[in-house]
N, CA, C, O and the ligand as a Tripos MOL2 file, in Angstrom:
@<TRIPOS>MOLECULE
protein
  265   263    67     0     0
PROTEIN
NO_CHARGES

@<TRIPOS>ATOM
      1 N         149.7070  -54.3910  -83.8380 N.3       1 MET1
      2 CA        150.6340  -55.3570  -83.2330 C.3       1 MET1
      3 C         151.5190  -55.9800  -84.3080 C.2       1 MET1
      4 O         152.7330  -56.0910  -84.1420 O.2       1 MET1
      5 N         150.8970  -56.3810  -85.4010 N.am      2 ALA2
      6 CA        151.6730  -56.9870  -86.4850 C.3       2 ALA2
      7 C         152.6570  -55.9790  -87.0810 C.2       2 ALA2
      8 O         153.7960  -56.3150  -87.4030 O.2       2 ALA2
      9 N         152.1880  -54.7330  -87.2200 N.am      3 TYR3
     10 CA        153.0770  -53.7010  -87.7630 C.3       3 TYR3
     11 C         154.2870  -53.5000  -86.8660 C.2       3 TYR3
     12 O         155.4080  -53.3080  -87.3370 O.2       3 TYR3
     13 N         154.0340  -53.5480  -85.5560 N.am      4 ASP4
     14 CA        155.1060  -53.3680  -84.5900 C.3       4 ASP4
     15 C         156.1870  -54.4140  -84.7880 C.2       4 ASP4
     16 O         157.3750  -54.0930  -84.8020 O.2       4 ASP4
     17 N         155.7810  -55.6510  -84.9380 N.am      5 VAL5
     18 CA        156.7460  -56.7400  -85.1100 C.3       5 VAL5
     19 C         157.5190  -56.5500  -86.4130 C.2       5 VAL5
     20 O         158.7350  -56.7330  -86.4480 O.2       5 VAL5
     21 N         156.8240  -56.1870  -87.4670 N.am      6 VAL6
     22 CA        157.4860  -55.9670  -88.7530 C.3       6 VAL6
     23 C         158.5130  -54.8490  -88.6250 C.2       6 VAL6
     24 O         159.6330  -54.9580  -89.1240 O.2       6 VAL6
     25 N         158.1180  -53.7750  -87.9510 N.am      7 GLU7
     26 CA        159.0330  -52.6550  -87.7870 C.3       7 GLU7
     27 C         160.2820  -53.0800  -87.0190 C.2       7 GLU7
     28 O         161.4030  -52.7110  -87.3700 O.2       7 GLU7
     29 N         160.0640  -53.8630  -85.9660 N.am      8 GLN8
     30 CA        161.2150  -54.2890  -85.1710 C.3       8 GLN8
     31 C         162.1450  -55.1490  -86.0150 C.2       8 GLN8
     32 O         163.3650  -55.0060  -85.9380 O.2       8 GLN8
     33 N         161.5860  -56.0260  -86.8050 N.am      9 HIS9
     34 CA        162.4240  -56.8740  -87.6530 C.3       9 HIS9
     35 C         163.1940  -56.0160  -88.6500 C.2       9 HIS9
     36 O         164.3610  -56.2810  -88.9380 O.2       9 HIS9
     37 N         162.5430  -55.0050  -89.1630 N.am     10 LEU10
     38 CA        163.1870  -54.1070  -90.1190 C.3      10 LEU10
     39 C         164.3500  -53.3820  -89.4570 C.2      10 LEU10
     40 O         165.4250  -53.2550  -90.0420 O.2      10 LEU10
     41 N         164.1320  -52.9090  -88.2390 N.am     11 GLU11
     42 CA        165.2000  -52.2040  -87.5320 C.3      11 GLU11
     43 C         166.3840  -53.1170  -87.2960 C.2      11 GLU11
     44 O         167.5350  -52.7050  -87.4420 O.2      11 GLU11
     45 N         166.1050  -54.3480  -86.9320 N.am     12 VAL12
     46 CA        167.1920  -55.3020  -86.6980 C.3      12 VAL12
     47 C         167.9430  -55.5500  -87.9990 C.2      12 VAL12
     48 O         169.1740  -55.5960  -88.0110 O.2      12 VAL12
     49 N         167.2080  -55.7070  -89.0870 N.am     13 ALA13
     50 CA        167.8350  -55.9690  -90.3820 C.3      13 ALA13
     51 C         168.6980  -54.7870  -90.8080 C.2      13 ALA13
     52 O         169.8080  -54.9700  -91.3070 O.2      13 ALA13
     53 N         168.1860  -53.5760  -90.6110 N.am     14 LEU14
     54 CA        168.9400  -52.3850  -90.9840 C.3      14 LEU14
     55 C         170.1850  -52.2480  -90.1190 C.2      14 LEU14
     56 O         171.2610  -51.9100  -90.6110 O.2      14 LEU14
     57 N         170.0290  -52.5110  -88.8370 N.am     15 ALA15
     58 CA        171.1710  -52.4150  -87.9190 C.3      15 ALA15
     59 C         172.2410  -53.4190  -88.3120 C.2      15 ALA15
     60 O         173.4310  -53.1090  -88.2690 O.2      15 ALA15
     61 N         171.8280  -54.6110  -88.6930 N.am     16 ALA16
     62 CA        172.7870  -55.6390  -89.0750 C.3      16 ALA16
     63 C         173.5300  -55.2360  -90.3490 C.2      16 ALA16
     64 O         174.7160  -55.5230  -90.5110 O.2      16 ALA16
     65 N         172.8110  -54.5670  -91.2440 N.am     17 ARG17
     66 CA        173.4110  -54.2080  -92.5250 C.3      17 ARG17
     67 C         174.5330  -53.1900  -92.3450 C.2      17 ARG17
     68 O         175.5610  -53.2770  -93.0180 O.2      17 ARG17
     69 N         174.3460  -52.2380  -91.4550 N.am     18 VAL18
     70 CA        175.3790  -51.2280  -91.2520 C.3      18 VAL18
     71 C         176.3710  -51.6370  -90.1730 C.2      18 VAL18
     72 O         177.2790  -50.8740  -89.8430 O.2      18 VAL18
     73 N         176.2050  -52.8310  -89.6230 N.am     19 GLY19
     74 CA        177.1500  -53.3190  -88.6450 C.3      19 GLY19
     75 C         176.9720  -52.7270  -87.2640 C.2      19 GLY19
     76 O         177.8400  -52.8780  -86.4040 O.2      19 GLY19
     77 N         175.8480  -52.0490  -87.0410 N.am     20 ALA20
     78 CA        175.6040  -51.4820  -85.7200 C.3      20 ALA20
     79 C         175.0840  -52.5560  -84.7850 C.2      20 ALA20
     80 O         174.4120  -53.4920  -85.2190 O.2      20 ALA20
     81 N         175.3880  -52.4270  -83.5150 N.am     21 PRO21
     82 CA        174.8560  -53.4180  -82.5640 C.3      21 PRO21
     83 C         173.3470  -53.2950  -82.4520 C.2      21 PRO21
     84 O         172.8030  -52.1930  -82.5190 O.2      21 PRO21
     85 N         172.6740  -54.4150  -82.2820 N.am     22 VAL22
     86 CA        171.2300  -54.3970  -82.0980 C.3      22 VAL22
     87 C         170.9320  -53.8240  -80.7230 C.2      22 VAL22
     88 O         171.5400  -54.2090  -79.7240 O.2      22 VAL22
     89 N         169.9910  -52.9040  -80.6920 N.am     23 ARG23
     90 CA        169.6240  -52.3050  -79.4130 C.3      23 ARG23
     91 C         169.0210  -53.3490  -78.4820 C.2      23 ARG23
     92 O         168.2950  -54.2440  -78.9140 O.2      23 ARG23
     93 N         169.3260  -53.2190  -77.2340 N.am     24 GLU24
     94 CA        168.6500  -54.0520  -76.2400 C.3      24 GLU24
     95 C         167.2960  -53.4410  -75.9390 C.2      24 GLU24
     96 O         167.1270  -52.2230  -75.9730 O.2      24 GLU24
     97 N         166.3430  -54.2930  -75.6460 N.am     25 SER25
     98 CA        165.0380  -53.7990  -75.2380 C.3      25 SER25
     99 C         165.1590  -53.1030  -73.8880 C.2      25 SER25
    100 O         165.9390  -53.5020  -73.0240 O.2      25 SER25
    101 N         164.3650  -52.0540  -73.7360 N.am     26 ARG26
    102 CA        164.3640  -51.3620  -72.4450 C.3      26 ARG26
    103 C         163.5390  -52.1430  -71.4290 C.2      26 ARG26
    104 O         162.6210  -52.8850  -71.7800 O.2      26 ARG26
    105 N         163.8910  -51.9560  -70.1650 N.am     27 LEU27
    106 CA        163.1370  -52.6260  -69.0970 C.3      27 LEU27
    107 C         161.8260  -51.9080  -68.8260 C.2      27 LEU27
    108 O         160.8460  -52.5210  -68.4040 O.2      27 LEU27
    109 N         161.8170  -50.5880  -69.0740 N.am     28 ASP28
    110 CA        160.5820  -49.8430  -68.8550 C.3      28 ASP28
    111 C         160.3330  -48.9020  -70.0190 C.2      28 ASP28
    112 O         161.2420  -48.5500  -70.7710 O.2      28 ASP28
    113 N         159.0780  -48.5070  -70.1450 N.am     29 CYS29
    114 CA        158.6270  -47.7160  -71.2780 C.3      29 CYS29
    115 C         159.1760  -46.2910  -71.2080 C.2      29 CYS29
    116 O         159.1470  -45.6770  -70.1410 O.2      29 CYS29
    117 N         159.6750  -45.7540  -72.3230 N.am     30 ILE30
    118 CA        160.2020  -44.3920  -72.3040 C.3      30 ILE30
    119 C         159.0900  -43.3690  -72.1720 C.2      30 ILE30
    120 O         159.3420  -42.2240  -71.7970 O.2      30 ILE30
    121 N         157.8590  -43.7690  -72.4780 N.am     31 ASP31
    122 CA        156.7540  -42.8110  -72.4240 C.3      31 ASP31
    123 C         156.0910  -42.7840  -71.0550 C.2      31 ASP31
    124 O         155.8560  -41.7050  -70.5120 O.2      31 ASP31
    125 N         155.7860  -43.9330  -70.4900 N.am     32 CYS32
    126 CA        155.0060  -43.9620  -69.2480 C.3      32 CYS32
    127 C         155.7490  -44.6130  -68.0850 C.2      32 CYS32
    128 O         155.2310  -44.6560  -66.9690 O.2      32 CYS32
    129 N         156.9650  -45.1230  -68.3350 N.am     33 ASP33
    130 CA        157.7850  -45.7230  -67.2750 C.3      33 ASP33
    131 C         157.2170  -47.0170  -66.7050 C.2      33 ASP33
    132 O         157.7120  -47.5330  -65.7030 O.2      33 ASP33
    133 N         156.1840  -47.5330  -67.3440 N.am     34 ASP34
    134 CA        155.6860  -48.8330  -66.9090 C.3      34 ASP34
    135 C         156.6810  -49.9030  -67.3430 C.2      34 ASP34
    136 O         157.3140  -49.7590  -68.3880 O.2      34 ASP34
    137 N         156.8310  -50.9590  -66.5720 N.am     35 PRO35
    138 CA        157.7160  -52.0500  -66.9980 C.3      35 PRO35
    139 C         157.1950  -52.7140  -68.2710 C.2      35 PRO35
    140 O         155.9900  -52.9130  -68.4250 O.2      35 PRO35
    141 N         158.0920  -53.0500  -69.1640 N.am     36 ILE36
    142 CA        157.7290  -53.7530  -70.3920 C.3      36 ILE36
    143 C         157.8580  -55.2490  -70.1170 C.2      36 ILE36
    144 O         158.8640  -55.7120  -69.5800 O.2      36 ILE36
    145 N         156.8300  -55.9860  -70.4910 N.am     37 SER37
    146 CA        156.8160  -57.4100  -70.1700 C.3      37 SER37
    147 C         157.9670  -58.1410  -70.8600 C.2      37 SER37
    148 O         158.3920  -57.7740  -71.9560 O.2      37 SER37
    149 N         158.4480  -59.1600  -70.2050 N.am     38 GLU38
    150 CA        159.5660  -59.9390  -70.7490 C.3      38 GLU38
    151 C         159.2260  -60.5010  -72.1270 C.2      38 GLU38
    152 O         160.0640  -60.5060  -73.0290 O.2      38 GLU38
    153 N         157.9710  -60.9800  -72.2830 N.am     39 SER39
    154 CA        157.5870  -61.5750  -73.5600 C.3      39 SER39
    155 C         157.6530  -60.5340  -74.6720 C.2      39 SER39
    156 O         158.0610  -60.8380  -75.7930 O.2      39 SER39
    157 N         157.2470  -59.2980  -74.3560 N.am     40 ARG40
    158 CA        157.3030  -58.2450  -75.3680 C.3      40 ARG40
    159 C         158.7490  -57.8700  -75.6740 C.2      40 ARG40
    160 O         159.0900  -57.6280  -76.8320 O.2      40 ARG40
    161 N         159.5920  -57.8200  -74.6650 N.am     41 ARG41
    162 CA        160.9930  -57.4330  -74.8730 C.3      41 ARG41
    163 C         161.6980  -58.4450  -75.7600 C.2      41 ARG41
    164 O         162.5760  -58.0890  -76.5470 O.2      41 ARG41
    165 N         161.3080  -59.7140  -75.6280 N.am     42 VAL42
    166 CA        161.9240  -60.7610  -76.4580 C.3      42 VAL42
    167 C         161.3330  -60.7340  -77.8690 C.2      42 VAL42
    168 O         162.0570  -60.8530  -78.8570 O.2      42 VAL42
    169 N         159.9960  -60.5750  -77.9510 N.am     43 ALA43
    170 CA        159.3200  -60.6150  -79.2510 C.3      43 ALA43
    171 C         159.6690  -59.3920  -80.0860 C.2      43 ALA43
    172 O         159.8620  -59.4940  -81.2970 O.2      43 ALA43
    173 N         159.7490  -58.2390  -79.4380 N.am     44 ALA44
    174 CA        160.0420  -56.9900  -80.1600 C.3      44 ALA44
    175 C         161.3840  -56.4740  -79.6700 C.2      44 ALA44
    176 O         161.4490  -55.5190  -78.8960 O.2      44 ALA44
    177 N         162.4230  -57.0960  -80.1160 N.am     45 ARG45
    178 CA        163.7490  -56.7710  -79.6040 C.3      45 ARG45
    179 C         164.1190  -55.3230  -79.9280 C.2      45 ARG45
    180 O         163.9460  -54.8620  -81.0560 O.2      45 ARG45
    181 N         164.6250  -54.6270  -78.9310 N.am     46 GLY46
    182 CA        164.9680  -53.2310  -79.1130 C.3      46 GLY46
    183 C         163.8080  -52.3030  -78.8500 C.2      46 GLY46
    184 O         163.9190  -51.0990  -79.0780 O.2      46 GLY46
    185 N         162.6970  -52.8360  -78.3760 N.am     47 CYS47
    186 CA        161.5350  -51.9930  -78.1190 C.3      47 CYS47
    187 C         161.8290  -51.0200  -76.9760 C.2      47 CYS47
    188 O         162.5860  -51.3310  -76.0570 O.2      47 CYS47
    189 N         161.2190  -49.8450  -77.0520 N.am     48 VAL48
    190 CA        161.4490  -48.8250  -76.0340 C.3      48 VAL48
    191 C         160.1450  -48.4100  -75.3640 C.2      48 VAL48
    192 O         160.1510  -47.6210  -74.4200 O.2      48 VAL48
    193 N         159.0220  -48.9450  -75.8550 N.am     49 ARG49
    194 CA        157.7180  -48.5780  -75.3010 C.3      49 ARG49
    195 C         156.9240  -49.8230  -74.9500 C.2      49 ARG49
    196 O         157.1330  -50.8920  -75.5250 O.2      49 ARG49
    197 N         156.0080  -49.6720  -73.9970 N.am     50 CYS50
    198 CA        155.0730  -50.7500  -73.7340 C.3      50 CYS50
    199 C         154.1160  -50.8400  -74.9200 C.2      50 CYS50
    200 O         154.0610  -49.9280  -75.7450 O.2      50 CYS50
    201 N         153.3770  -51.9150  -75.0070 N.am     51 SER51
    202 CA        152.5220  -52.1110  -76.1820 C.3      51 SER51
    203 C         151.4950  -50.9990  -76.3070 C.2      51 SER51
    204 O         151.1810  -50.5750  -77.4190 O.2      51 SER51
    205 N         150.9610  -50.5130  -75.1810 N.am     52 ALA52
    206 CA        149.9530  -49.4500  -75.2340 C.3      52 ALA52
    207 C         150.5460  -48.1670  -75.8120 C.2      52 ALA52
    208 O         149.9420  -47.5400  -76.6820 O.2      52 ALA52
    209 N         151.7230  -47.7770  -75.3300 N.am     53 CYS53
    210 CA        152.3440  -46.5390  -75.8130 C.3      53 CYS53
    211 C         152.8320  -46.7060  -77.2470 C.2      53 CYS53
    212 O         152.7920  -45.7520  -78.0250 O.2      53 CYS53
    213 N         153.2850  -47.8850  -77.6040 N.am     54 GLN54
    214 CA        153.7150  -48.1130  -78.9720 C.3      54 GLN54
    215 C         152.5430  -47.9530  -79.9320 C.2      54 GLN54
    216 O         152.6870  -47.3880  -81.0160 O.2      54 GLN54
    217 N         151.3950  -48.4510  -79.5260 N.am     55 THR55
    218 CA        150.1990  -48.3030  -80.3560 C.3      55 THR55
    219 C         149.8430  -46.8320  -80.5200 C.2      55 THR55
    220 O         149.5400  -46.3810  -81.6240 O.2      55 THR55
    221 N         149.8790  -46.0850  -79.4170 N.am     56 LEU56
    222 CA        149.5960  -44.6540  -79.4860 C.3      56 LEU56
    223 C         150.6030  -43.9510  -80.3930 C.2      56 LEU56
    224 O         150.2430  -43.1170  -81.2230 O.2      56 LEU56
    225 N         151.8440  -44.3020  -80.2180 N.am     57 HIS57
    226 CA        152.9210  -43.6960  -81.0100 C.3      57 HIS57
    227 C         152.6870  -43.9300  -82.5050 C.2      57 HIS57
    228 O         152.8420  -43.0160  -83.3150 O.2      57 HIS57
    229 N         152.3170  -45.1500  -82.8570 N.am     58 GLU58
    230 CA        152.1110  -45.4570  -84.2730 C.3      58 GLU58
    231 C         150.8350  -44.8220  -84.8020 C.2      58 GLU58
    232 O         150.7550  -44.4670  -85.9780 O.2      58 GLU58
    233 N         149.8360  -44.6770  -83.9350 N.am     59 ASP59
    234 CA        148.6230  -43.9700  -84.3590 C.3      59 ASP59
    235 C         148.9470  -42.5280  -84.6870 C.2      59 ASP59
    236 O         148.4810  -41.9960  -85.6950 O.2      59 ASP59
    237 N         149.7470  -41.8910  -83.8390 N.am     60 ARG60
    238 CA        150.1320  -40.4980  -84.0910 C.3      60 ARG60
    239 C         150.9220  -40.3920  -85.3880 C.2      60 ARG60
    240 O         150.6990  -39.4910  -86.1970 O.2      60 ARG60
    241 N         151.8350  -41.3130  -85.5680 N.am     61 ARG61
    242 CA        152.6740  -41.2670  -86.7660 C.3      61 ARG61
    243 C         151.8240  -41.4650  -88.0130 C.2      61 ARG61
    244 O         152.0650  -40.8280  -89.0380 O.2      61 ARG61
    245 N         150.8420  -42.3340  -87.9320 N.am     62 ALA62
    246 CA        149.9600  -42.5790  -89.0720 C.3      62 ALA62
    247 C         149.1710  -41.3270  -89.4060 C.2      62 ALA62
    248 O         148.9030  -41.0490  -90.5750 O.2      62 ALA62
    249 N         148.8000  -40.5700  -88.3830 N.am     63 GLN63
    250 CA        148.0470  -39.3420  -88.6400 C.3      63 GLN63
    251 C         148.9350  -38.3080  -89.3300 C.2      63 GLN63
    252 O         148.4810  -37.6110  -90.2380 O.2      63 GLN63
    253 N         150.1770  -38.2030  -88.9140 N.am     64 TYR64
    254 CA        151.0870  -37.2440  -89.5440 C.3      64 TYR64
    255 C         151.3460  -37.6210  -90.9950 C.2      64 TYR64
    256 O         151.5550  -36.7500  -91.8400 O.2      64 TYR64
    257 N         151.3340  -38.8920  -91.2800 N.am     65 ALA65
    258 CA        151.6540  -39.3510  -92.6260 C.3      65 ALA65
    259 C         150.5510  -39.0330  -93.6180 C.2      65 ALA65
    260 O         150.7780  -39.0000  -94.8270 O.2      65 ALA65
    261 N         149.3450  -38.7970  -93.0900 N.am     66 ARG66
    262 CA        148.2340  -38.5330  -94.0020 C.3      66 ARG66
    263 C         148.3390  -37.1890  -94.7000 C.2      66 ARG66
    264 O         147.4700  -36.8380  -95.4970 O.2      66 ARG66
    265 ZN        154.1220  -47.0220  -71.9510 Zn       67 ZN67
@<TRIPOS>BOND
     1     1     2 1
     2     2     3 1
     3     3     4 2
     4     3     5 am
     5     5     6 1
     6     6     7 1
     7     7     8 2
     8     7     9 am
     9     9    10 1
    10    10    11 1
    11    11    12 2
    12    11    13 am
    13    13    14 1
    14    14    15 1
    15    15    16 2
    16    15    17 am
    17    17    18 1
    18    18    19 1
    19    19    20 2
    20    19    21 am
    21    21    22 1
    22    22    23 1
    23    23    24 2
    24    23    25 am
    25    25    26 1
    26    26    27 1
    27    27    28 2
    28    27    29 am
    29    29    30 1
    30    30    31 1
    31    31    32 2
    32    31    33 am
    33    33    34 1
    34    34    35 1
    35    35    36 2
    36    35    37 am
    37    37    38 1
    38    38    39 1
    39    39    40 2
    40    39    41 am
    41    41    42 1
    42    42    43 1
    43    43    44 2
    44    43    45 am
    45    45    46 1
    46    46    47 1
    47    47    48 2
    48    47    49 am
    49    49    50 1
    50    50    51 1
    51    51    52 2
    52    51    53 am
    53    53    54 1
    54    54    55 1
    55    55    56 2
    56    55    57 am
    57    57    58 1
    58    58    59 1
    59    59    60 2
    60    59    61 am
    61    61    62 1
    62    62    63 1
    63    63    64 2
    64    63    65 am
    65    65    66 1
    66    66    67 1
    67    67    68 2
    68    67    69 am
    69    69    70 1
    70    70    71 1
    71    71    72 2
    72    71    73 am
    73    73    74 1
    74    74    75 1
    75    75    76 2
    76    75    77 am
    77    77    78 1
    78    78    79 1
    79    79    80 2
    80    79    81 am
    81    81    82 1
    82    82    83 1
    83    83    84 2
    84    83    85 am
    85    85    86 1
    86    86    87 1
    87    87    88 2
    88    87    89 am
    89    89    90 1
    90    90    91 1
    91    91    92 2
    92    91    93 am
    93    93    94 1
    94    94    95 1
    95    95    96 2
    96    95    97 am
    97    97    98 1
    98    98    99 1
    99    99   100 2
   100    99   101 am
   101   101   102 1
   102   102   103 1
   103   103   104 2
   104   103   105 am
   105   105   106 1
   106   106   107 1
   107   107   108 2
   108   107   109 am
   109   109   110 1
   110   110   111 1
   111   111   112 2
   112   111   113 am
   113   113   114 1
   114   114   115 1
   115   115   116 2
   116   115   117 am
   117   117   118 1
   118   118   119 1
   119   119   120 2
   120   119   121 am
   121   121   122 1
   122   122   123 1
   123   123   124 2
   124   123   125 am
   125   125   126 1
   126   126   127 1
   127   127   128 2
   128   127   129 am
   129   129   130 1
   130   130   131 1
   131   131   132 2
   132   131   133 am
   133   133   134 1
   134   134   135 1
   135   135   136 2
   136   135   137 am
   137   137   138 1
   138   138   139 1
   139   139   140 2
   140   139   141 am
   141   141   142 1
   142   142   143 1
   143   143   144 2
   144   143   145 am
   145   145   146 1
   146   146   147 1
   147   147   148 2
   148   147   149 am
   149   149   150 1
   150   150   151 1
   151   151   152 2
   152   151   153 am
   153   153   154 1
   154   154   155 1
   155   155   156 2
   156   155   157 am
   157   157   158 1
   158   158   159 1
   159   159   160 2
   160   159   161 am
   161   161   162 1
   162   162   163 1
   163   163   164 2
   164   163   165 am
   165   165   166 1
   166   166   167 1
   167   167   168 2
   168   167   169 am
   169   169   170 1
   170   170   171 1
   171   171   172 2
   172   171   173 am
   173   173   174 1
   174   174   175 1
   175   175   176 2
   176   175   177 am
   177   177   178 1
   178   178   179 1
   179   179   180 2
   180   179   181 am
   181   181   182 1
   182   182   183 1
   183   183   184 2
   184   183   185 am
   185   185   186 1
   186   186   187 1
   187   187   188 2
   188   187   189 am
   189   189   190 1
   190   190   191 1
   191   191   192 2
   192   191   193 am
   193   193   194 1
   194   194   195 1
   195   195   196 2
   196   195   197 am
   197   197   198 1
   198   198   199 1
   199   199   200 2
   200   199   201 am
   201   201   202 1
   202   202   203 1
   203   203   204 2
   204   203   205 am
   205   205   206 1
   206   206   207 1
   207   207   208 2
   208   207   209 am
   209   209   210 1
   210   210   211 1
   211   211   212 2
   212   211   213 am
   213   213   214 1
   214   214   215 1
   215   215   216 2
   216   215   217 am
   217   217   218 1
   218   218   219 1
   219   219   220 2
   220   219   221 am
   221   221   222 1
   222   222   223 1
   223   223   224 2
   224   223   225 am
   225   225   226 1
   226   226   227 1
   227   227   228 2
   228   227   229 am
   229   229   230 1
   230   230   231 1
   231   231   232 2
   232   231   233 am
   233   233   234 1
   234   234   235 1
   235   235   236 2
   236   235   237 am
   237   237   238 1
   238   238   239 1
   239   239   240 2
   240   239   241 am
   241   241   242 1
   242   242   243 1
   243   243   244 2
   244   243   245 am
   245   245   246 1
   246   246   247 1
   247   247   248 2
   248   247   249 am
   249   249   250 1
   250   250   251 1
   251   251   252 2
   252   251   253 am
   253   253   254 1
   254   254   255 1
   255   255   256 2
   256   255   257 am
   257   257   258 1
   258   258   259 1
   259   259   260 2
   260   259   261 am
   261   261   262 1
   262   262   263 1
   263   263   264 2
@<TRIPOS>SUBSTRUCTURE
     1 MET1         2 RESIDUE 1 A MET
     2 ALA2         6 RESIDUE 1 A ALA
     3 TYR3        10 RESIDUE 1 A TYR
     4 ASP4        14 RESIDUE 1 A ASP
     5 VAL5        18 RESIDUE 1 A VAL
     6 VAL6        22 RESIDUE 1 A VAL
     7 GLU7        26 RESIDUE 1 A GLU
     8 GLN8        30 RESIDUE 1 A GLN
     9 HIS9        34 RESIDUE 1 A HIS
    10 LEU10       38 RESIDUE 1 A LEU
    11 GLU11       42 RESIDUE 1 A GLU
    12 VAL12       46 RESIDUE 1 A VAL
    13 ALA13       50 RESIDUE 1 A ALA
    14 LEU14       54 RESIDUE 1 A LEU
    15 ALA15       58 RESIDUE 1 A ALA
    16 ALA16       62 RESIDUE 1 A ALA
    17 ARG17       66 RESIDUE 1 A ARG
    18 VAL18       70 RESIDUE 1 A VAL
    19 GLY19       74 RESIDUE 1 A GLY
    20 ALA20       78 RESIDUE 1 A ALA
    21 PRO21       82 RESIDUE 1 A PRO
    22 VAL22       86 RESIDUE 1 A VAL
    23 ARG23       90 RESIDUE 1 A ARG
    24 GLU24       94 RESIDUE 1 A GLU
    25 SER25       98 RESIDUE 1 A SER
    26 ARG26      102 RESIDUE 1 A ARG
    27 LEU27      106 RESIDUE 1 A LEU
    28 ASP28      110 RESIDUE 1 A ASP
    29 CYS29      114 RESIDUE 1 A CYS
    30 ILE30      118 RESIDUE 1 A ILE
    31 ASP31      122 RESIDUE 1 A ASP
    32 CYS32      126 RESIDUE 1 A CYS
    33 ASP33      130 RESIDUE 1 A ASP
    34 ASP34      134 RESIDUE 1 A ASP
    35 PRO35      138 RESIDUE 1 A PRO
    36 ILE36      142 RESIDUE 1 A ILE
    37 SER37      146 RESIDUE 1 A SER
    38 GLU38      150 RESIDUE 1 A GLU
    39 SER39      154 RESIDUE 1 A SER
    40 ARG40      158 RESIDUE 1 A ARG
    41 ARG41      162 RESIDUE 1 A ARG
    42 VAL42      166 RESIDUE 1 A VAL
    43 ALA43      170 RESIDUE 1 A ALA
    44 ALA44      174 RESIDUE 1 A ALA
    45 ARG45      178 RESIDUE 1 A ARG
    46 GLY46      182 RESIDUE 1 A GLY
    47 CYS47      186 RESIDUE 1 A CYS
    48 VAL48      190 RESIDUE 1 A VAL
    49 ARG49      194 RESIDUE 1 A ARG
    50 CYS50      198 RESIDUE 1 A CYS
    51 SER51      202 RESIDUE 1 A SER
    52 ALA52      206 RESIDUE 1 A ALA
    53 CYS53      210 RESIDUE 1 A CYS
    54 GLN54      214 RESIDUE 1 A GLN
    55 THR55      218 RESIDUE 1 A THR
    56 LEU56      222 RESIDUE 1 A LEU
    57 HIS57      226 RESIDUE 1 A HIS
    58 GLU58      230 RESIDUE 1 A GLU
    59 ASP59      234 RESIDUE 1 A ASP
    60 ARG60      238 RESIDUE 1 A ARG
    61 ARG61      242 RESIDUE 1 A ARG
    62 ALA62      246 RESIDUE 1 A ALA
    63 GLN63      250 RESIDUE 1 A GLN
    64 TYR64      254 RESIDUE 1 A TYR
    65 ALA65      258 RESIDUE 1 A ALA
    66 ARG66      262 RESIDUE 1 A ARG
    67 ZN67       265 GROUP 0 **** ****
């Protein structure tokens, strides 16, 4: 969860640096189509996955990195 927030902040910072517009959070998850809670959309701006799918996504990525 903490990593997710850090990543989102990093994306926002990078987007700001190149002058790109900050992505809007999606209303539903790109992986499972479940609605993403309003609190998550605000906390993790630009998020595209629900917290469950984001966790899975980062677990997979961590495995590839090994
Ligand atoms: Zn999902």
